[in-house]
N, C-alpha and C positions, 0 to 999 in steps of 0.2 A: 495244768497237768502235773508240772513239777512239784507244786505244793501238795497235791494229793499223794504223789509217790513218796515225797519226803516224810509225810505223816505216817507212813508205814514202817519207817526205819527207826530202830531204837537209837538212843544217844550213842555217839561214837565210843564213849568210855564206859558204856554199860557192860557189865559182865554177861557172858553168854549163859542163857538159862539151860537147864538140863535137856537132854534130847527128848525126853517124854513131853516136856512142856512145848518145845519147839515143834514137835510133830503134831501135837493137839492144835496149836495155833495155826499151822499150815493147813490142816484139814478144815478148820473152821473158816479160814480165808477162802478156800476153794469152794466151800458150801455156801458162801455168801450169795452166789447166783443159783437160781433154781434149775433143775433138770427140765428141759423143754417138755411140754405136754405131749403125750403120745409116745414117749421114749421109756422103755423098760430096762431095768438092770437086774440080772440074775446071777448070783454067785456060782462059781464052778471051780474046778481044779484043772490045770493044764500041766501034765507031767509032774504033778506034785506041787506045783506053784499056784498059790491062790490067785484068782482072777475073777472078773465078772464079764458077762456078755451084755453089751449095751445095744439094744435094737430099736431103732425108730420105726414107727408104724409106716408101712409102705416102702421100706428100704429094699433095695435090690438084694435078694437073699444070697446072691453069690459074690457080692462085693464086700471085701473085708478090710478092716483096719486093725492092726496089731499094735497096741499103744503102750509105750514105756514112759512112765511119768518122770518128771524132774524132781529136784530136791537135793542135789549134791550127793546122791547115793546114801544120804543119811536121814532124810525126812521125806514125806510124801507117800502116797499110796492110792488105793482106789477111792477113798473118801475125798482126798484133796483134789483129785482130777476128774471125778465122775462128771461134774457139770461141764467142764471144758470138752472132755472126750465125747459126751453126749451131743454137744453142739457141733463138733466136727463130724460125727457120724450122721447127724441129721442133715447137715449141709451137703455131705458127700453121698447121701442115700446109701449108706453102708452099715453093716453090722460091725461093731467095734468090740475088741477084747482088751480090757483094761488090766494090765498085768501088775501084780503086787509082789515084785521081786524083793529079796531080803535086803535089809539096810545095814550099813555100817554105823557105829563101830562094832556092833555085835557080829556082823557078817562082812568082813573086809573083802577087798578085791582078791580073787576074781569071782566071788559068790554071785554078784549081780549078773555078770556075763554068763556064768554057768546056768543059772536059773532062767535067764532070758532065752538061751538056746534050747533048754529043756522044754520050755513053754512053747517056743516056735515049733519044735519037733512034734510036740503033742497036737498043736493046732493043725499041722499038715496031716498028721496021722488020723485025725478025726474027720478028714475029708474036705477041709477048706483048701481051695485051690491057690497055691502060692502065686500063680500067674494072675490071679484076681485079688491079690492082697497087697496092701502097702504097709510097711513097718513105719511107724511114726513115733516121735518123742520130742520132748522139750528139755532144754538145759542138759543135766546129766543124762536124762532119757534120750536126748538127741545123740550124744556121744555113744551111749549104750546101744542105740539102734544101729549105728555103724559097726560097733564092735561085735554085736550079735550077728550081723550079716557076714562080717569077715570070718568069725568063728564057724558059722554055719557052712559057709563056702568051703572052709578048710577041712571039715569033716564030711563033706559030700552031701549036705542037705540042700534041697532046692531053695532058691532065693526068691524074694518077693518081686512084684512088678515095679516097685519104687520105694524110695526112702523120703519121708517128709520130716524135715528136721527144723525145729523152732529153737533159735538161740542155742545151738548145741555147744556143750562144754566138751570140746574135742582135743584139748591140749592141756594136760594137767601140770605142765611146767608153770602155769600161771604167771607168765612173764612177757606176754605178747604186747605189742605197742599200744593197743587200746586200753590196757590196764592203767597206764599213766594218762593217756589222752582223754579218757572218759571217767577218770577218777572222781571228778566233781559232779558228774551228771548221773552216775549209776548209784542210786541209793539202796539198791537191793543186793546185787551180786558184787559187794565190795571186796577189795583185796583180802581183808581180814576174814570175811565170811567164807570166801572161796578157798582160802588157804586152810581154814579150819575143816572144811569138808574134805579137802585133799588129804590132810593128815589122818583123819578118821578112816577114810576109805583105803588109802594106800599103805598106811603104817610105815613100813620101811622098804616098800617096793619102789622100783625105778619108775618115775612118772613117764618115761619114754617107752615103757612097754606098750606095744601096739594095741592091745585090747584095753588098756587104760586110757591111752591117748591116740585115738585112731588117725590123727594127722600123720603119725609115724608108721601106720600100717600099710601093707600092700593092698591097695584098693582095686586092683585089676578085676574086671568082670563083675563088679557090683552093679546093681540096677541104677537107673536114673535117679537123681536126687533133686529135691526142691529144698533149698535152705532159705529160711526167713530169719532175719536178725534185725534188731533195732540199731539205729545209728548212735544211740546214747548209752550203750552198754559196754562193760569192760570185756565181754566175750565176743565183741564184733570181730576181732582179729582171728579168733578161733574159726569162725565161719569162712573168712577169707582164705585162711590157710587150708581149711578142709576142702574148699572148692578148688583151690590150686592143686592140692594133692590128688583129688579125684580127676581133675582135668588132665594132669600129667599121666594118669593111669587110663586115659581115654574113656572115662565115665561121663555120661551126659549129665551136666550140672546146670541148674538154674539157681543163681544166687540173687536174692532180693534183700537189699538193705533199705529198711523203712525209715525215712527221716523222722527225727524227733521221738522215736519209740524207744522204750526201755526193755529190759530183760523179760522175755516171755509175756509180752503185752496181751496176747489173746487170753491169758489166764484171768485177767481182770475184767469182770463184767462191766465195770464202770467206764471202761474205755471203748468208745464206739469204733475206734480203729481196730480193736480186736476182732470185731465182727467182719470188718473189711478184709483182714488177714485170713480169717477162716474162709471167707468166700473165695479168696484167691487160691488157697490150698485145696479147697474142695473141688474147684474147677480143675486143678491139676490132677487130683486123684481120679476124678471121673475120666479125664483124658487118658490116664494110664490104664484104667480098668473100665473100659467102655461097656 
């Protein structure tokens, strides 16, 4: 597996390509796996935010997943995550909404948070029951899922039944213990890559702002969380810190550290363990939204 992962990474001294090229490459990587048969994707707008409704045949029409993609707030979108979101929706027997929030550096913090909240507000307004909805996201989208919930709570919007977070980037200080401990095993979310995303997203804002780094937010009254993270990624400490912060706020938290796994491993169709992680999360989603 390590050889496969290493093959995805450019040479350490290679210059970063332009954002347009990086976005196209990420979208192509996500499209390497096919959307499962019987799953449809229909574009729509939620509160002015582009999105798509992903519906598996036979899904529970009232069970909903509100999905916020990863990509360091700078790359990613509906195209990159359509296949993975479709697999999660199919396994959970739910309708998913894949949200295409604006990207930095063109749209720096807090644009992603603002649009995530606007889309969440619109989803609730269209009749989707928040008590039968889980907000989910990976990497930056995992941190954004928590930030969106905190912001929604603070403006009086209803909260979802749960938060499903895959390898969440929840502390933009980018200096947690796993950055050094897993430096040699994380070929994807390297210090250089994550610091580049941070600079483009935050510009000159404080990385400790709660809606940028939700490990520093007041997490009281948030819904139960399932956090899945790989043991071989530099963001492992973010998940541990987030679980601790949530636990201190009396939030129900399940933290699962998957041995030998890398950053957002369910994204890679080539890894059978991705399917196992999706099976675990879909069972949790069904338990939250029976």
